[in-house]
C-alpha positions in Angstrom: 0.6 16.4 -9.4 2.3 16.7 -6.0 4.9 14.4 -5.2 6.5 13.7 -1.7 9.0 11.5 -0.3 8.3 9.2 2.3 10.8 8.1 5.3 12.6 6.1 2.6 13.1 9.1 0.0 13.1 6.8 -3.0 9.2 5.7 -2.3 7.3 8.8 -3.0 3.6 9.7 -2.5 1.9 10.9 -5.3 -1.2 13.2 -4.9 -2.8 14.0 -8.2 -4.9 17.0 -9.0 -8.6 16.1 -8.7 -11.1 18.1 -10.8 -14.5 17.7 -9.2 -18.1 19.1 -10.1 -21.9 18.0 -10.4 -20.7 15.1 -12.5 -18.1 13.6 -10.1 -14.7 13.8 -10.7 -11.6 13.3 -13.2 -7.9 13.2 -12.2 -4.8 11.8 -14.1 -3.6 8.7 -12.2 -0.3 8.5 -14.0 1.3 11.1 -16.4 4.9 10.2 -17.5 6.2 13.9 -17.9 4.6 15.2 -14.6 6.4 12.2 -13.0 9.7 12.4 -15.2 9.8 16.1 -13.7 9.3 14.9 -10.2 12.3 12.5 -10.6 10.4 9.5 -11.3 11.4 8.3 -14.8 10.0 4.9 -15.3 8.6 2.9 -18.3 5.5 0.9 -17.3 5.1 -2.4 -19.2 2.3 -4.1 -17.3 -0.9 -3.3 -15.4 -2.3 -5.3 -12.6 -5.8 -5.3 -10.9 -6.6 -7.3 -7.8 -9.9 -7.3 -5.8 -9.5 -8.9 -2.3 -12.0 -9.0 0.9 -11.2 -7.6 4.3 -8.2 -9.4 6.0 -6.4 -10.6 2.9 -2.7 -10.0 3.0 -0.8 -10.3 -0.2 3.0 -10.1 -0.1 5.8 -9.2 0.7 6.7 -10.1 -3.3 9.5 -9.2 -5.2 11.7 -10.3 -8.2 15.3 -11.2 -8.0 15.8 -10.7 -11.8 13.7 -8.0 -13.6 13.1 -6.3 -10.6 10.0 -4.4 -10.7 9.1 -0.6 -9.8 5.5 -0.1 -8.9 3.0 2.5 -9.3 0.3 1.5 -7.0 -3.3 2.7 -6.1 -6.6 1.7 -4.6 -9.5 2.3 -6.6 -12.3 1.3 -4.1 -11.5 0.4 -0.7 -8.8 0.7 1.8 -5.4 -0.9 2.3 -2.4 -0.9 4.5 0.6 -0.7 2.0 4.1 -1.9 3.0 7.4 -1.3 0.9 10.6 -3.0 2.3 14.0 -1.7 1.0 16.0 -4.9 -0.1 18.8 -3.1 -1.4 21.9 -4.1 0.4 23.8 -0.9 -0.6 21.1 1.4 0.5 21.2 3.1 4.0 17.7 2.1 4.6 18.1 -1.5 4.0 15.7 -3.8 5.8 13.5 -0.7 6.6 10.0 -0.3 5.4 7.7 2.4 4.4 4.1 1.7 5.7 0.9 3.8 4.8 -2.8 3.9 4.4 -4.0 4.0 0.6 -7.6 5.0 0.3 -9.7 5.0 -2.9 -11.4 8.1 -1.7 -8.1 9.8 -1.3 -6.6 8.9 -5.0 -2.9 9.0 -3.7 -0.8 7.0 -5.5 2.6 5.2 -4.4 5.8 4.9 -6.4 7.8 2.1 -5.2 11.2 1.8 -7.2 13.0 -1.6 -8.0 14.6 -3.1 -5.3 11.8 -3.2 -2.8 9.2 -6.1 -1.4 6.0 -4.9 -1.5 2.5 -6.0 0.1 -0.5 -5.0 1.2 -3.6 -5.9 3.9 -6.9 -5.2 2.9 -8.7 -3.1 5.9 -11.9 -2.2 4.4 -14.7 -4.8 3.4 -13.1 -5.3 0.2 -10.7 -3.2 -1.9 -9.9 -2.9 -5.7 -5.9 -2.4 -6.0 -4.2 -1.4 -9.5 -0.5 -1.5 -10.2 1.4 -0.5 -12.9 4.8 -2.5 -13.1 8.2 -1.6 -14.9 8.8 -5.1 -15.8 7.0 -8.0 -16.6 6.1 -10.8 -14.0 8.5 -13.6 -14.4 7.2 -16.5 -11.9 10.8 -18.0 -11.9 12.4 -15.1 -10.4 9.5 -14.2 -7.9 10.5 -14.4 -4.0 8.4 -13.7 -1.0 9.6 -12.0 2.2 7.9 -13.2 5.2 5.2 -10.7 5.9 5.7 -11.2 9.9 9.6 -11.1 9.9 10.5 -9.7 13.1 13.5 -8.1 12.0 11.3 -6.0 9.6 8.7 -5.4 12.5 5.8 -3.9 10.4 3.1 -3.0 12.8 0.5 -4.6 10.4 -3.1 -3.5 11.6 -4.5 -6.8 12.5 -7.6 -7.7 14.4 -7.4 -11.5 13.6 -4.9 -13.8 11.7 -4.7 -12.4 7.8 -5.7 -14.6 5.1 -2.7 -15.6 3.1 -1.8 -18.0 0.5 0.6 -20.9 0.9 3.5 -18.9 -1.0 3.2 -16.0 1.3 3.0 -18.0 4.6 6.1 -19.4 3.5 8.0 -16.3 2.6 11.7 -15.9 4.1 13.0 -14.1 6.8 15.2 -11.1 5.7 18.4 -12.7 6.7 17.8 -15.8 4.6 16.0 -13.9 1.5 17.8 -13.1 -1.7 18.2 -9.2 -1.8 19.9 -7.0 -4.3 23.2 -5.5 -4.4 
């Protein structure tokens, strides 16, 4: 596995070694030892899978207690993925990492605890998988407004995204609960 820090070094792109032959392909999408050797020492407790059509925007979600680290990837399709640093003690507080994840590229993204996360489906549909380091606690879940001008994410939108009521009612960074 090749692990590369992003513009926020705690967020990392993981490129697994892919073995291809006439039968198709094989790769390890997660290997605890390889990730630990690359500085990602996380214990995962939950796997999540979503499927969404083009134009669906999910996020930006985080938990104020039981903060979750996430190991995310697209199996089929393409998403524009965003992680926003909500750690007030961080020199990158309020900044974001934005990148496109495609099933065909097989890249995996590590988002440590302390970040809000979301994505926009830019292909016809996308299957999105992610492992989390803590369980989902709905009472601790918070939503940062995806369109907050202070964060200034340049979402690749041709039309208004499809968001649920919770995501449409997300808070601006200045009003949001954050981490120390």
